[in-house]
C-alpha positions in Angstrom: -57.5 -104.4 108.5 -59.9 -101.7 107.4 -61.6 -104.1 104.9 -62.6 -106.4 107.7 -64.7 -103.7 109.3 -66.0 -101.7 106.4 -67.8 -102.9 103.3 -65.9 -102.5 100.0 -68.5 -100.3 98.3 -68.2 -97.8 101.2 -64.5 -97.6 100.6 -65.2 -96.9 97.0 -67.3 -94.0 98.2 -64.7 -92.9 100.7 -61.8 -92.6 98.2 -63.3 -89.8 96.0 -64.6 -88.0 99.1 -61.1 -87.9 100.5 -59.7 -86.8 97.1 -62.3 -84.1 96.9 -61.2 -82.8 100.3 -57.6 -82.8 99.2 -58.3 -81.2 95.9 -60.5 -78.5 97.4 -57.9 -77.8 100.0 -55.2 -77.5 97.3 -57.6 -75.3 95.3 -58.3 -73.0 98.2 -54.7 -72.6 99.3 -52.6 -73.0 96.1 -51.4 -69.4 96.2 -50.1 -69.6 99.7 -49.3 -73.3 100.3 -47.0 -73.8 97.3 -46.2 -77.5 96.9 -47.7 -78.7 100.2 -51.3 -79.1 98.9 -50.4 -80.8 95.7 -48.0 -83.2 97.4 -50.7 -84.0 100.0 -53.2 -84.8 97.2 -50.6 -86.9 95.4 -49.7 -88.8 98.6 -53.4 -89.5 99.3 -54.1 -90.8 95.8 -51.1 -93.1 95.7 -51.7 -94.4 99.2 -55.3 -95.2 98.4 -54.4 -96.7 95.0 -51.9 -99.2 96.5 -53.4 -99.9 99.8 -57.2 -99.6 99.5 -58.3 -99.7 95.8 -56.5 -103.0 95.0 -57.9 -104.7 98.1 -61.4 -103.3 97.6 -61.4 -104.5 94.0 -60.7 -108.1 95.1 -63.5 -108.1 97.8 -66.0 -106.9 95.2 -65.4 -109.9 93.0 -65.3 -112.6 95.6 -69.1 -113.4 95.5 -69.3 -113.5 91.7 -69.0 -116.5 89.5 -65.8 -117.0 87.4 -67.1 -115.4 84.2 -68.6 -112.4 85.9 -65.5 -111.9 88.0 -63.2 -112.1 85.0 -65.4 -109.7 82.9 -65.9 -107.3 85.8 -62.2 -107.0 86.5 -61.5 -106.3 82.9 -64.2 -103.7 82.5 -63.4 -101.9 85.7 -59.6 -102.0 85.5 -59.2 -101.6 81.8 -62.0 -99.4 80.7 -63.0 -97.4 83.8 -59.6 -97.1 85.4 -57.5 -96.4 82.3 -60.2 -94.2 80.7 -60.5 -92.1 83.8 -56.8 -91.5 84.1 -56.4 -90.9 80.4 -59.3 -88.4 80.3 -57.9 -86.5 83.3 -54.4 -86.4 81.7 -55.9 -85.2 78.4 -58.0 -82.5 80.1 -54.9 -81.2 82.1 -52.9 -81.2 78.9 -55.6 -79.2 77.1 -55.7 -76.8 79.9 -51.9 -76.3 79.7 -52.2 -75.7 75.9 -55.0 -73.2 76.3 -53.9 -71.4 79.5 -50.2 -72.3 79.9 -49.0 -68.8 79.2 -51.4 -67.1 81.6 -50.5 -66.1 85.1 -53.5 -68.0 86.5 -52.6 -71.4 84.9 -52.6 -73.1 88.3 -56.2 -72.0 88.9 -57.3 -73.6 85.7 -55.5 -76.8 86.5 -57.0 -76.9 89.9 -60.5 -76.2 88.5 -60.1 -79.1 86.1 -58.9 -81.4 88.8 -61.8 -80.4 91.0 -64.3 -81.0 88.2 -63.0 -84.5 87.6 -62.9 -85.3 91.3 -66.6 -84.3 91.5 -67.3 -86.6 88.5 -65.5 -89.4 90.3 -67.6 -88.8 93.4 -70.8 -88.6 91.5 -70.3 -91.9 89.7 -69.1 -93.5 93.0 -72.3 -92.4 94.7 -74.4 -93.8 91.8 -72.5 -97.1 92.1 -73.0 -97.1 95.9 -76.8 -96.5 95.5 -77.0 -99.3 93.0 -75.3 -101.7 95.3 -77.5 -100.6 98.2 -80.6 -101.2 96.0 -79.5 -104.7 95.0 -79.0 -105.9 98.6 
């Protein structure tokens, strides 16, 4: 229903913005909120992944020819999606190895998550501006 009223590239910009809000909320309240902030962020990302991202992907490729659509899907889903998730997992693992014994481990984990969320938002904004220029 949402995709009927909003262009797909705007949804691609909305997703990291929402995640940034959730991550910053978790970062600001992690000492007092316990599991609530982390579970809210996890709920938001999984909801977006299964309801918005898959549908937004398909609407982006509808106007392309077959070869571009096939290549675009592979590049975005395989390289960008898997690389982003893998880089985040590696970064969080490195933080755990380096700071796992310290009392402020959660602060370092949240700082890493916030940094990667800012990267996601930055690249989404770049993509959004490229799409706006090509209209």
